[in-house]
C-alpha positions as CSV (number, residue, x, y, z in Angstrom):
1,M,17.5,-13.1,15.0
2,P,13.8,-13.9,14.6
3,H,11.7,-11.4,12.6
4,A,8.1,-10.6,12.5
5,P,6.2,-13.1,10.4
6,Q,6.2,-12.1,6.7
7,H,2.5,-11.3,6.7
8,A,1.8,-10.5,10.3
9,D,-0.7,-7.7,10.4
10,V,1.6,-4.9,11.6
11,D,-0.2,-1.6,11.5
12,A,1.4,1.7,11.2
13,H,1.3,2.0,14.7
14,T,3.4,-1.0,14.6
15,V,6.8,-1.4,16.1
16,T,10.0,-1.0,14.1
17,D,13.5,-2.1,14.6
18,A,14.8,-1.5,18.1
19,D,18.1,-3.0,17.1
20,A,20.2,-1.6,14.3
21,E,21.1,-5.0,13.0
22,A,17.4,-5.6,12.4
23,V,17.3,-2.9,9.7
24,S,18.8,-3.7,6.3
25,G,19.2,-1.9,3.1
26,V,19.6,1.7,4.4
27,T,21.3,3.5,1.6
28,A,23.5,6.6,1.8
29,A,20.7,8.5,0.1
30,E,18.1,7.4,2.6
31,L,20.4,8.2,5.5
32,D,21.1,11.7,4.0
33,A,17.3,12.2,3.6
34,A,16.7,11.1,7.2
35,L,19.4,13.5,8.5
36,R,17.9,16.4,6.5
37,G,14.2,15.8,7.3
38,G,14.2,13.8,10.5
39,P,12.6,13.3,12.9
40,F,15.4,12.6,15.3
41,H,14.5,8.9,16.0
42,V,14.3,8.0,12.3
43,A,17.6,9.7,11.6
44,L,19.3,7.9,14.6
45,R,17.9,4.5,13.6
46,A,19.0,5.0,10.0
47,A,22.5,6.1,11.1
48,I,23.0,3.1,13.3
49,A,21.7,0.7,10.6
50,A,23.9,2.3,8.0
51,R,27.0,1.6,10.1
52,G,25.8,-1.9,10.9
53,L,26.3,-1.6,14.6
54,P,24.3,-3.6,17.2
55,L,23.1,-1.5,20.1
56,Q,25.6,-3.3,22.4
57,R,28.4,-2.0,20.3
58,V,27.0,1.5,20.2
59,Q,26.8,1.4,24.0
60,H,30.5,0.2,24.2
61,H,31.6,3.0,21.9
62,L,29.7,5.5,24.1
63,S,31.4,4.2,27.3
64,R,34.8,4.7,25.6
65,H,33.7,8.4,25.2
66,G,32.9,8.5,28.9
67,V,29.2,8.4,28.5
68,K,26.9,5.8,30.1
69,V,23.7,5.0,28.3
70,G,21.8,1.7,28.6
71,V,20.9,-0.4,25.6
72,T,17.2,-0.1,26.5
73,S,17.5,3.7,26.4
74,L,19.2,3.6,23.0
75,S,16.4,1.3,21.8
76,Y,13.7,3.7,23.0
77,W,15.5,6.6,21.4
78,Q,15.5,5.1,18.0
79,Q,11.9,3.9,18.4
80,G,10.7,7.3,19.3
81,A,9.3,6.0,22.6
82,R,11.6,8.3,24.5
83,R,13.8,11.3,23.7
84,P,17.2,12.3,25.1
85,Q,16.7,15.3,27.4
86,R,19.0,15.1,30.4
87,P,22.5,16.7,30.1
88,E,24.2,13.2,30.1
89,S,21.8,12.1,27.3
90,L,22.6,15.2,25.3
91,R,26.3,14.4,25.7
92,A,25.5,11.0,24.4
93,V,23.9,12.4,21.3
94,R,26.9,14.5,20.5
95,A,29.1,11.5,21.0
96,L,26.9,9.5,18.7
97,E,27.5,12.0,15.9
98,E,31.2,11.2,16.1
99,I,30.7,7.4,16.6
100,L,28.3,7.1,13.6
101,Q,30.4,9.4,11.5
102,L,27.7,12.0,11.1
103,P,28.1,15.8,10.4
104,D,28.5,17.9,13.6
105,E,25.1,19.0,15.1
106,S,23.1,16.8,12.7
107,L,21.3,14.9,15.4
108,I,21.3,17.7,17.9
109,R,19.6,19.9,15.3
110,L,16.9,17.4,14.7
111,L,16.3,17.0,18.5
112,A,15.9,20.7,18.8
113,E,13.5,20.8,15.9
114,T,11.4,18.1,17.6
115,D,11.4,20.1,20.8
116,G,10.2,23.2,18.9
117,K,7.3,21.3,17.3
118,A,6.3,19.8,20.6
119,A,6.4,23.2,22.3
120,A,4.2,24.6,19.5
121,G,1.7,21.8,19.9
122,Q,2.4,20.3,16.5
123,P,2.5,16.6,16.0
124,T,6.0,15.2,15.5
125,G,4.9,12.2,13.5
126,R,4.8,8.6,14.3
127,T,7.6,6.1,14.7
128,Y,7.9,4.4,11.3
129,R,9.1,0.8,11.6
130,S,10.3,-1.7,9.1
131,F,7.6,-4.3,8.7
132,L,9.9,-7.3,8.7
133,A,12.2,-6.3,11.4
134,A,10.8,-6.3,15.0
135,S,11.9,-4.3,18.0
136,D,13.1,-6.1,21.0
137,V,9.6,-6.0,22.5
138,L,7.8,-7.3,19.4
139,E,10.5,-10.0,18.9
140,K,10.0,-11.3,22.4
141,L,6.2,-11.3,22.1
142,L,6.4,-13.2,18.8
143,V,8.8,-15.7,20.3
144,E,6.3,-16.3,23.1
145,L,3.7,-17.1,20.4
146,E,6.1,-19.3,18.6
147,C,5.7,-17.3,15.5
148,P,8.0,-18.2,12.5
149,A,9.5,-15.7,10.1
150,D,7.2,-17.0,7.4
151,D,3.6,-17.6,8.4
152,G,2.8,-19.5,5.3
153,L,0.3,-17.1,4.0
154,H,0.1,-14.8,0.9
155,I,-2.2,-11.8,1.2
156,L,-4.5,-11.6,-1.8
157,G,-6.6,-8.8,-0.3
158,H,-6.7,-6.7,2.9
159,H,-9.5,-4.2,3.6
160,E,-9.2,-2.1,6.7
161,R,-11.5,0.3,8.5
162,V,-10.3,2.7,11.2
163,R,-12.7,4.7,13.4
164,I,-11.6,8.0,15.1
165,G,-13.6,8.9,18.2
166,D,-15.0,12.2,19.4
167,C,-11.9,12.9,21.4
168,R,-9.8,12.5,18.2
169,E,-8.6,9.1,19.5
170,L,-8.1,5.9,17.5
171,L,-11.2,4.1,18.6
172,E,-11.2,0.9,16.7
173,R,-9.8,-0.8,13.6
174,E,-11.3,-3.7,11.7
175,S,-9.4,-5.9,9.3
176,Q,-10.7,-8.3,6.6
177,H,-8.2,-10.6,4.9
178,I,-8.2,-12.8,1.9
179,V,-5.2,-15.1,2.0
180,R,-3.8,-18.1,0.2
181,A,-1.6,-20.7,1.9
182,H,1.7,-21.5,0.3
183,R,2.4,-24.5,2.5
184,D,0.3,-27.2,4.2
185,G,-0.9,-26.9,7.7
186,V,-1.4,-23.2,8.2
187,D,-4.1,-22.6,10.8
188,R,-3.6,-19.1,12.3
189,F,-2.7,-15.5,11.7
190,V,-0.8,-13.2,14.0
191,A,-1.8,-9.5,14.2
192,V,0.2,-6.7,15.7
193,H,-1.3,-3.4,16.9
194,H,0.7,-0.4,18.1
195,G,-1.4,2.3,19.8
196,D,-0.9,6.0,19.7
197,P,1.2,7.8,22.4
198,G,-0.3,7.5,25.8
199,C,-2.2,4.3,25.0
200,A,-2.8,1.5,27.4
201,P,-2.6,-1.9,25.8
202,E,-4.0,-3.6,28.9
203,R,-7.3,-1.8,28.3
204,M,-7.4,-2.7,24.6
205,S,-9.4,-5.7,23.5
206,V,-9.5,-7.9,20.4
207,R,-12.4,-9.9,18.9
208,A,-12.7,-12.3,16.0
209,L,-15.3,-11.2,13.5
210,E,-15.4,-14.0,10.8
211,N,-14.1,-17.5,10.3
212,C,-11.6,-17.4,13.2
213,R,-11.4,-17.3,16.9
214,T,-9.1,-15.4,19.3
215,G,-6.1,-17.2,20.6
216,R,-3.3,-15.9,22.8
217,V,-2.9,-12.2,23.3
218,R,0.3,-10.4,24.5
219,R,0.7,-6.8,25.6
220,H,3.5,-4.4,26.4
221,H,2.6,-1.2,28.2
222,D,5.7,0.9,27.7
223,T,5.7,0.6,23.9
224,G,1.9,0.4,23.4
225,V,2.2,-3.0,21.5
226,L,-0.4,-5.6,21.4
227,V,0.1,-9.0,19.6
228,A,-2.8,-11.4,19.1
229,E,-3.2,-14.7,17.3
230,F,-6.4,-15.6,15.4
231,L,-7.0,-19.3,15.0
232,F,-8.7,-20.8,11.9
233,D,-11.1,-23.7,12.3
234,T,-9.3,-25.6,9.6
235,R,-5.7,-26.4,8.5
236,L,-5.1,-25.0,5.1
237,R,-3.4,-26.9,2.4
238,A,-1.0,-25.3,0.0
239,G,-2.9,-23.3,-2.6
240,E,-6.1,-23.0,-0.6
241,T,-7.7,-19.6,0.0
242,F,-9.3,-18.4,3.2
243,L,-11.3,-15.3,4.4
244,F,-11.3,-14.0,7.9
245,G,-11.7,-10.8,9.9
246,Y,-11.0,-9.4,13.3
247,A,-11.0,-6.1,15.2
248,V,-8.9,-4.3,17.8
249,E,-10.7,-2.0,20.1
250,D,-8.4,0.7,21.3
251,G,-9.6,4.2,22.4
252,T,-6.9,4.5,25.0
253,G,-4.4,6.9,23.4
254,G,-4.1,10.6,22.8
255,A,-5.1,12.4,19.6
256,S,-4.4,10.4,16.5
257,H,-2.8,12.1,13.5
258,E,-2.3,9.2,11.0
259,Y,-2.7,5.6,10.2
260,V,0.0,3.8,8.3
261,R,0.3,0.2,6.9
262,G,3.7,-1.4,6.3
263,F,4.3,-4.2,3.8
264,G,7.3,-6.3,3.9
265,A,6.6,-8.1,0.6
266,P,4.5,-7.4,-2.5
267,G,0.9,-8.5,-2.2
268,G,-2.7,-8.1,-3.4
269,Q,-5.1,-5.2,-3.0
270,Y,-5.1,-3.0,0.1
271,A,-7.9,-0.6,0.9
272,L,-7.9,1.7,3.9
273,Q,-10.9,3.7,5.1
274,V,-10.7,6.2,8.0
275,R,-14.0,7.4,9.5
276,F,-14.2,10.4,11.8
277,D,-16.7,11.2,14.5
278,E,-19.0,14.1,13.7
279,N,-17.6,16.0,16.6
280,A,-14.0,15.4,15.5
281,V,-13.6,16.3,11.8
282,P,-10.0,17.1,10.7
283,A,-9.2,20.3,8.7
284,R,-7.2,18.4,6.1
285,C,-6.4,14.9,5.1
286,H,-3.9,13.4,2.6
287,R,-2.5,10.0,1.6
288,F,1.2,9.3,1.3
289,T,3.7,6.6,0.7
290,R,7.2,5.8,2.1
291,H,9.8,3.6,0.5
292,S,11.3,2.6,3.8
293,A,11.5,3.7,7.5
294,A,14.4,6.0,6.7
295,A,13.1,7.4,3.4
296,P,11.1,10.7,3.1
297,R,7.4,10.7,2.4
298,S,6.3,10.8,-1.2
299,G,3.2,10.4,-3.3
300,R,1.2,12.9,-1.3
301,Q,-2.4,13.3,-2.5
302,E,-5.1,15.4,-0.8
303,L,-8.2,13.6,0.3
304,A,-11.5,15.4,0.9
305,V,-13.7,14.4,3.8
306,G,-17.1,13.6,2.3
307,R,-20.6,13.8,3.8
308,H,-20.1,10.4,5.3
309,L,-17.1,11.8,7.3
310,S,-14.6,9.4,5.8
311,V,-11.6,9.2,3.5
312,H,-10.0,6.2,1.9
313,L,-7.3,4.9,-0.3
314,V,-6.9,1.8,-2.5
315,E,-3.7,0.2,-3.7
316,P,-4.6,-2.4,-6.4
317,R,-1.3,-4.3,-5.8
318,V,0.9,-3.3,-2.8
319,R,4.7,-3.1,-3.0
320,S,7.2,-3.4,-0.2
321,G,7.1,-0.2,1.8
322,M,4.5,1.9,3.6
323,V,1.2,3.6,2.7
324,G,-1.0,5.7,4.9
325,I,-3.4,8.5,5.6
326,A,-2.5,11.5,7.7
327,W,-4.7,14.4,8.9
328,D,-4.4,17.8,10.6
329,W,-6.9,18.9,13.3
330,E,-6.3,22.6,12.9
């Protein structure tokens, strides 16, 4: 199964594994943590991955329990794009607890907690995705762009700036990269952007900023995914370095609550700056890390919004996993 390119620029809003077989390395401890802390879609994804079941097999087991659920619905449930709500869907969740050998009420409880947070107007958190394993949608878009698993680039440095607008929306992000080719002939970079809930990828735009030009762009409305290639004006030889930059203009989603970056392999320096509009300044900000999509957050550190209305983090050398900044509006 093709994966996202090793260094495709997958932002935290980026897609995760839609299929269980795409996730690897979910330990018993990570599954236990996901079942305790949720949210529902993360726990479901971790449980399916831990059992090593493709979604087609999960669907087959559900049908043997007299419950009909499509593979697409299962995919959306574990992405966090949709939630089980109808009586038939709730029957499926209870059946999943048995099929996946989970404690009784473990998934139903998480689903109820998510409902409670939503009713109280609290953010339920983003869908965290494994950087190297694509969802069905992302996989198809990458196949369309003929994107290999290894793009031939090693990231030496990545500096990213995110702007939050006056309606609390993710307005824009800019990325500056320093890369080194580890094979001959590399002449492009593929970036992936995943908007906030309610976004409209068809109204997003991308632009090349420095030493590259925009190539093909693919969008998927239901999941909020945009994939774009940025073409270099030269073919790099192995060992050569290159600098380039690009931007994604979004501004189409609802209130943003965090920005997360996933790394599938160790790399160089990563710096993230989030700048807020003067009419939309959060009450609190903090940075955090996450070992994997199923693991709990750790490394929390409060960040003060300065007079320039921004916060930032710097990772001198990134490791496999996730790092991000989250904020509360109230």
